[in-house]
C-alpha positions in Angstrom: 90.4 145.7 112.5 87.9 142.8 112.9 86.8 143.2 109.3 90.3 143.0 108.0 91.0 139.9 110.1 87.9 138.1 108.6 88.8 139.1 105.1 92.4 138.0 105.6 91.3 134.7 107.2 88.8 134.0 104.4 91.4 134.8 101.7 94.0 132.5 103.3 91.5 129.7 103.4 90.5 130.3 99.8 94.2 130.3 98.7 94.8 127.1 100.7 91.9 125.5 98.9 93.2 126.4 95.5 96.7 125.3 96.2 95.7 122.1 98.0 96.8 118.8 96.4 94.0 116.8 95.0 94.2 113.2 96.1 92.0 110.3 97.1 92.4 107.0 98.8 90.7 103.8 98.0 90.8 100.0 98.7 90.5 97.3 96.0 90.8 93.5 96.1 91.9 91.5 93.1 91.3 87.8 92.6 94.0 85.7 91.1 93.7 85.4 87.3 95.9 82.4 86.7 97.6 79.9 89.1 99.8 76.9 88.6 102.4 74.7 90.3 105.7 73.6 88.7 107.9 70.7 89.8 111.6 70.3 89.6 111.6 66.5 89.2 109.3 66.8 86.2 110.6 69.9 84.6 108.3 69.8 81.6 105.2 69.1 83.6 102.6 71.7 84.5 100.2 71.1 87.4 96.9 72.8 86.8 95.0 70.7 89.3 93.0 71.2 92.4 96.0 72.0 94.6 98.9 74.4 94.4 101.9 72.5 95.8 104.7 74.3 97.7 107.6 72.4 99.3 109.7 69.4 98.3 108.9 65.8 97.3 112.2 64.6 98.6 115.4 66.4 99.7 116.2 67.7 96.2 113.0 68.2 94.2 110.9 71.3 94.9 107.4 72.6 94.1 106.8 76.3 93.3 103.3 77.8 92.9 102.7 80.8 90.7 99.9 83.4 91.0 99.2 86.0 88.4 97.1 89.2 89.1 95.7 91.7 86.6 95.6 95.2 88.2 94.1 97.0 85.1 91.1 98.2 87.1 93.4 100.1 89.4 95.8 101.5 86.7 92.8 102.6 84.6 92.1 105.3 87.3 95.4 107.0 86.6 95.6 110.1 84.3 98.9 111.5 82.9 100.9 113.1 85.8 99.1 111.2 88.5 101.2 109.6 91.3 100.1 106.2 92.7 101.1 105.3 96.3 100.6 101.9 97.8 99.7 102.4 101.5 99.3 98.7 102.3 99.4 95.5 100.2 98.5 92.0 101.4 98.5 88.7 99.7 95.9 86.0 100.9 96.0 82.4 100.0 93.9 79.5 101.5 96.0 76.7 102.9 94.0 73.5 102.4 96.4 70.6 103.0 99.8 69.7 104.5 101.8 66.5 104.2 104.5 65.5 106.8 105.0 69.0 107.9 104.5 69.1 111.6 107.0 71.8 112.2 106.6 75.5 111.5 108.1 76.5 108.2 108.6 79.6 106.1 106.3 80.4 103.3 108.6 82.5 101.0 107.0 84.8 98.5 109.0 85.9 95.4 108.3 88.4 92.6 108.3 86.7 89.3 110.2 88.5 86.5 108.1 87.2 83.6 104.3 88.1 83.7 103.6 86.8 80.2 103.5 83.1 80.9 100.6 81.1 79.8 101.8 77.5 80.4 104.6 77.4 83.0 107.0 74.5 83.5 110.1 74.3 85.7 112.3 74.5 82.6 110.7 77.6 81.2 109.9 79.5 84.3 112.3 78.6 87.1 114.9 81.1 85.9 112.2 83.8 86.2 111.7 83.4 89.9 113.0 86.7 91.1 114.1 88.1 94.5 112.4 87.3 97.8 109.8 89.8 98.7 108.7 88.6 102.1 107.8 85.5 104.1 105.4 84.3 106.7 105.2 81.3 109.1 103.2 78.3 108.0 101.7 75.8 110.4 99.4 72.9 109.7 95.6 73.5 109.3 93.0 74.6 106.8 93.0 78.4 107.0 93.8 81.6 105.2 97.4 82.7 105.2 98.5 86.3 104.7 101.7 87.9 103.5 102.2 91.6 104.2 103.9 93.1 101.1 103.6 96.7 102.3 106.7 98.6 101.4 108.2 95.7 99.5 106.4 96.1 96.2 106.3 99.4 94.4 103.8 100.4 91.7 106.6 100.3 89.1 106.4 96.5 89.3 103.1 96.5 87.5 102.5 99.9 85.9 104.2 98.8 82.7 102.0 95.8 82.0 99.3 95.9 84.8 100.4 92.4 85.9 102.1 90.9 89.0 103.3 87.3 89.3 103.9 86.1 92.8 105.9 82.8 93.4 105.3 80.8 96.6 107.8 78.3 98.0 108.3 76.8 101.4 111.6 76.6 103.3 111.7 73.6 105.6 114.1 71.0 107.1 113.7 67.4 108.0 113.1 65.7 104.7 110.2 65.6 102.3 106.9 67.4 102.8 104.8 70.2 101.4 101.9 72.5 101.9 99.0 72.8 99.5 97.0 75.9 98.7 93.6 76.2 97.1 93.8 76.7 93.3 91.1 78.2 91.0 90.2 74.7 90.0 89.8 73.6 93.6 87.4 76.5 94.4 85.4 76.0 91.3 85.1 72.2 91.8 84.2 72.2 95.5 82.2 75.4 95.8 81.5 76.4 92.2 82.5 80.0 92.9 85.6 82.1 93.6 85.4 82.0 97.4 88.8 80.5 97.9 90.7 82.2 95.1 94.0 83.7 96.3 93.7 87.5 96.2 95.5 90.8 96.8 94.1 93.5 99.1 95.4 96.9 98.1 95.0 100.2 100.0 96.3 103.0 97.8 96.3 106.8 97.2 96.3 108.6 93.9 97.7 112.1 93.9 96.1 113.7 90.8 97.9 115.7 88.3 95.5 115.1 85.4 92.5 116.8 84.1 89.8 115.5 86.4 91.0 116.1 90.0 88.9 114.9 92.9 89.3 116.9 96.1 90.3 115.1 99.3 88.1 115.7 102.4 90.6 118.2 103.9 90.4 120.3 100.7 86.6 120.2 100.8 86.7 121.4 104.4 89.0 124.3 103.6 86.8 125.3 100.7 83.6 125.2 102.8 85.2 127.2 105.7 86.6 129.8 103.3 83.3 130.3 101.6 81.4 130.5 104.9 83.9 133.2 106.1 83.5 135.3 102.9 79.7 134.9 102.9 79.5 135.9 106.6 81.6 139.0 106.0 79.5 140.1 103.0 76.3 139.6 104.9 77.5 141.7 107.8 78.5 144.5 105.4 75.1 144.4 103.6 73.3 144.5 107.0 75.2 147.6 108.1 74.5 149.4 104.8 70.8 148.9 105.2 70.7 150.5 108.6 
């Protein structure tokens, strides 16, 4: 009876190992590839300077800032049939200046609908500012600001072209004012490195359906336990035969 139990247990574990879904989790960070600000009052002007402006110069003219990310290093891990799941997604940008904005305001983050832009102006990009993804509170001070995009941005948004464009704007009352965020140029000029580039932090899982599966830890545990059970049973049988 005990032998049958051990054999049955080992076989169940072995079958569970074979049928287990192969998947793995990972974390990657992506620095912004291109950033720029566009201005409503100068619709053909592109600001590629030190600062990324967000807000309004007066009560009618706004600044938007654009951030483009290339996620090719992530999508290159996918084989045909694989399923990519985003567990958490966070956008970070360094706030380095504010003007006449003593009150707390909303930093609104939108998903741009055109990822192919090279030189953006208000006239040629404003119509591509898509729907609001999320927002966070902004207060004065030089600091990193985060936007939690988890659950608000699916892999389908970038799987077709590997690109994501995020559009940042501020929603405030009380007249003119804006917040500035560190641009690529700002980081390169002041620090000569990418320390203050805006970036995406992505925690993701790939469920594999392709030709090179990688077992998750639970699968490895099942396999090891099953093999130990089978080996133990065979060793016990061999020992009895030698008596």
